[in-house]
C-alpha positions in Angstrom: 0.0 0.0 0.0 3.0 2.3 0.4 3.0 2.7 -3.4 -0.6 3.8 -3.6 -1.3 7.4 -4.4 -3.9 8.4 -1.8 -5.3 11.2 -4.0 -5.8 8.7 -6.8 -7.3 6.2 -4.4 -9.9 8.8 -3.3 -10.7 9.6 -7.0 -11.2 5.9 -7.7 -13.5 5.5 -4.6 -15.7 8.3 -6.0 -15.7 7.0 -9.5 -16.4 3.4 -8.3 -19.4 4.5 -6.3 -20.9 6.4 -9.3 -20.1 3.6 -11.7 -21.7 0.9 -9.6 -24.7 3.1 -8.8 -25.6 3.0 -12.5 -24.2 -0.5 -13.2 -26.2 -2.1 -10.4 -29.4 -1.5 -12.4 -28.7 -1.4 -16.2 -24.9 -2.1 -16.6 -22.6 0.3 -18.3 -20.5 1.2 -15.2 -17.3 0.4 -17.1 -17.9 3.7 -19.0 -16.8 5.4 -15.8 -14.6 2.9 -13.9 -12.3 1.8 -16.8 -11.3 5.4 -17.8 -10.9 6.2 -14.0 -8.5 3.3 -13.7 -6.6 4.3 -16.8 -5.6 7.6 -14.9 -3.6 5.5 -12.6 -1.1 4.7 -15.4 -1.5 0.9 -15.0 -1.1 -1.2 -18.1 -4.4 -1.7 -20.0 -4.6 -5.4 -19.2 -4.2 -4.7 -15.5 -6.8 -1.9 -15.7 -9.3 -4.4 -17.2 -8.4 -7.1 -14.6 -8.7 -4.6 -11.7 -12.0 -3.3 -13.0 -13.3 -6.9 -13.3 -12.4 -7.6 -9.6 -14.2 -4.4 -8.4 -17.2 -4.9 -10.7 -17.6 -8.5 -9.6 -17.9 -7.3 -6.0 -20.5 -4.8 -7.2 -22.5 -7.3 -9.2 -22.6 -9.7 -6.2 -24.0 -6.9 -4.0 -26.7 -6.0 -6.6 -27.6 -9.7 -7.0 -28.1 -10.0 -3.2 -30.2 -6.8 -3.1 -32.5 -7.8 -5.9 -32.9 -11.4 -4.6 -33.7 -10.2 -1.1 -36.4 -7.9 -2.5 -38.0 -10.8 -4.5 -37.2 -9.2 -7.8 -35.3 -12.3 -9.1 -37.0 -15.3 -10.7 -34.8 -17.9 -8.8 -36.5 -20.8 -10.6 -35.3 -19.5 -13.9 -31.9 -18.0 -13.1 -30.6 -21.0 -11.1 -30.4 -22.9 -14.4 -29.0 -19.9 -16.4 -26.3 -18.9 -13.9 -23.9 -21.8 -14.7 -24.4 -21.3 -18.4 -23.5 -17.6 -18.1 -20.4 -18.6 -16.1 -19.3 -21.3 -18.6 -20.0 -19.0 -21.6 -17.9 -16.3 -20.1 -15.0 -18.7 -19.3 -15.0 -19.9 -23.0 -15.1 -16.2 -24.2 -12.2 -15.2 -21.9 -10.2 -18.1 -23.3 -11.1 -17.3 -26.9 -10.1 -13.6 -26.5 -6.5 -14.8 -25.9 -6.6 -16.4 -29.4 -8.7 -14.0 -31.4 -8.7 -10.2 -31.2 -12.3 -9.0 -30.4 -12.2 -5.7 -32.3 -14.1 -7.0 -35.3 -17.2 -7.1 -33.1 -17.4 -3.4 -32.6 -19.5 -2.5 -35.7 -22.0 -5.3 -34.9 -22.3 -4.2 -31.3 -23.0 -0.7 -32.3 -25.8 -1.9 -34.6 -27.3 -4.2 -32.0 -27.2 -1.6 -29.2 -28.9 1.0 -31.6 -31.7 -1.5 -32.3 -32.1 -2.2 -28.6 -32.3 1.6 -27.8 -34.7 2.4 -30.6 -37.0 -0.5 -29.9 -37.2 0.3 -26.2 -37.7 4.0 -26.9 -40.6 3.6 -29.2 -42.4 0.9 -27.1 -43.6 3.3 -24.5 -45.3 0.9 -22.1 -43.0 -2.0 -22.6 -41.6 -3.3 -19.4 -44.1 -1.4 -17.2 -45.8 -4.6 -16.1 -44.6 -8.2 -16.1 -46.3 -10.6 -18.7 -44.0 -13.5 -17.9 -46.2 -16.6 -17.6 -43.7 -19.1 -16.2 -41.3 -21.7 -17.6 -42.1 -23.4 -20.8 -40.0 -25.6 -23.1 -39.6 -22.7 -25.6 -38.6 -20.2 -22.8 -36.2 -22.8 -21.3 -34.3 -23.3 -24.6 -34.4 -19.6 -25.5 -33.2 -18.4 -22.2 -30.4 -21.0 -22.0 -29.2 -20.0 -25.4 -29.2 -16.3 -24.4 -27.3 -17.0 -21.2 -24.6 -18.9 -22.9 -24.2 -16.5 -25.8 -24.2 -13.3 -23.7 -21.9 -15.0 -21.2 -19.5 -15.7 -24.0 -19.8 -12.2 -25.3 -19.0 -10.7 -21.8 -15.9 -12.8 -21.5 -14.8 -12.2 -25.1 -15.6 -8.5 -25.5 -17.9 -7.0 -22.8 -19.3 -3.6 -23.6 -23.1 -3.5 -23.5 -23.5 -6.8 -21.7 -25.9 -5.3 -19.1 -28.0 -3.8 -21.9 -28.2 -7.0 -23.8 -29.2 -9.1 -20.7 -31.8 -6.6 -19.6 -33.3 -6.4 -23.1 -33.4 -10.2 -23.3 -35.4 -10.5 -20.1 -37.8 -7.8 -21.2 -38.3 -9.9 -24.4 -39.2 -12.9 -22.1 -42.0 -10.8 -20.5 -40.4 -9.4 -17.3 -40.9 -5.8 -16.3 -37.9 -3.5 -16.1 -37.1 -4.1 -12.4 -37.5 -7.9 -12.7 -35.4 -7.9 -15.9 -32.7 -5.8 -14.1 -32.7 -8.3 -11.1 -32.4 -11.4 -13.3 -29.7 -9.6 -15.4 -27.5 -8.9 -12.4 -27.5 -12.6 -11.4 -26.3 -13.6 -14.9 -23.9 -10.7 -15.1 -22.4 -11.8 -11.7 -21.8 -15.3 -13.2 -20.0 -14.0 -16.2 -18.0 -11.6 -14.1 -16.7 -14.4 -11.9 -15.2 -16.2 -14.9 -13.5 -13.1 -16.2 -12.2 -12.2 -12.7 -10.7 -15.6 -12.2 -9.0 -15.5 -15.6 -7.4 -12.1 -14.9 -6.3 -13.2 -11.5 -4.7 -16.3 -13.0 -2.8 -14.1 -15.5 -1.6 -11.8 -12.7 -3.5 -8.9 -14.2 -5.1 -7.4 -11.1 -3.9 -4.6 -8.9 -5.4 -5.4 -5.5 -4.3 -2.2 -3.9 -6.6 -0.2 -6.1 -9.1 -3.0 -6.9 -10.2 -4.0 -3.4 -10.9 -0.4 -2.1 -12.6 0.5 -5.4 -14.7 -2.7 -5.1 -15.8 -1.7 -1.6 -16.9 1.7 -2.9 -18.7 -0.1 -5.7 -20.5 -2.3 -3.0 -21.9 0.9 -1.5 -22.9 2.3 -4.9 -24.6 -1.0 -5.8 -26.6 -1.0 -2.5 -27.9 2.5 -3.1 -28.5 2.0 -6.9 -30.4 -1.3 -6.6 -32.5 -0.1 -3.7 -33.5 3.0 -5.6 -34.4 0.9 -8.7 -36.6 -1.4 -6.6 -38.3 1.5 -4.9 -38.9 3.7 -8.0 -39.7 0.9 -10.5 -39.8 1.1 -14.3 -40.2 4.9 -14.2 -36.6 5.1 -13.1 -35.1 2.0 -14.8 -36.4 2.6 -18.3 -34.9 6.1 -18.9 -31.7 5.0 -17.2 -31.5 2.0 -19.5 -32.1 4.1 -22.6 -29.5 6.7 -21.5 -26.8 4.3 -20.7 -27.3 2.3 -23.9 -27.0 5.6 -25.9 -23.7 6.4 -24.1 -22.5 2.9 -24.9 -23.3 3.4 -28.6 -21.5 6.7 -28.5 -18.4 5.1 -26.8 -18.2 2.3 -29.4 -18.7 4.7 -32.3 -15.8 6.9 -30.9 -13.6 3.8 -30.6 -14.3 2.7 -34.2 -13.8 6.2 -35.7 -10.6 6.8 -33.7 
């Protein structure tokens, strides 16, 4: 800890809190936490690993908050959680063999479609129309969990948006979709975190304190979402998705 810049640490604590406050509901916290960690001067792979450690602590907290409030369909996600974890582990391994940059134009297109569809379906997600487990839903949700888990391990940006949108498509309201999404996101985060740890690409001196700040942000963010409902989650989802689109466009053009 003697090598830690205390001013930088305070900055990371503030950035981590804000990032997880948003990420705890709709994802996209990396838009804040990753640039904040880049200011430390750490190598990019260590930045990503450190962020994964902190964000895993945040996603665990959000998962617990949503589960305790009854906003998670345990019967569904208990089958999807291991698929998300396995998919992410495969994705994390694959990214060591294949550069993920070719995905950026596709991700921009998909995020744009997600944002436009949600924007124009005014009442979508205001009430749950989920009727329970069927064979079709079982196969569809399992495929979604595996594919998005793989995507999170392989590339990552927009994972929260894609998960939340998928649960909306299954008939959940915005808060229920957010709760289920955080469980799967936690699963995919675990695989990524373990991979970075194994590679020695985590700075614990910054990552653990930032993760503790993210726990606080996740508690406040998830509780606010549960209390306010879809009137809060829907515009936040659209706003964060728009920012993700802008970030990916910037990366492609520059």
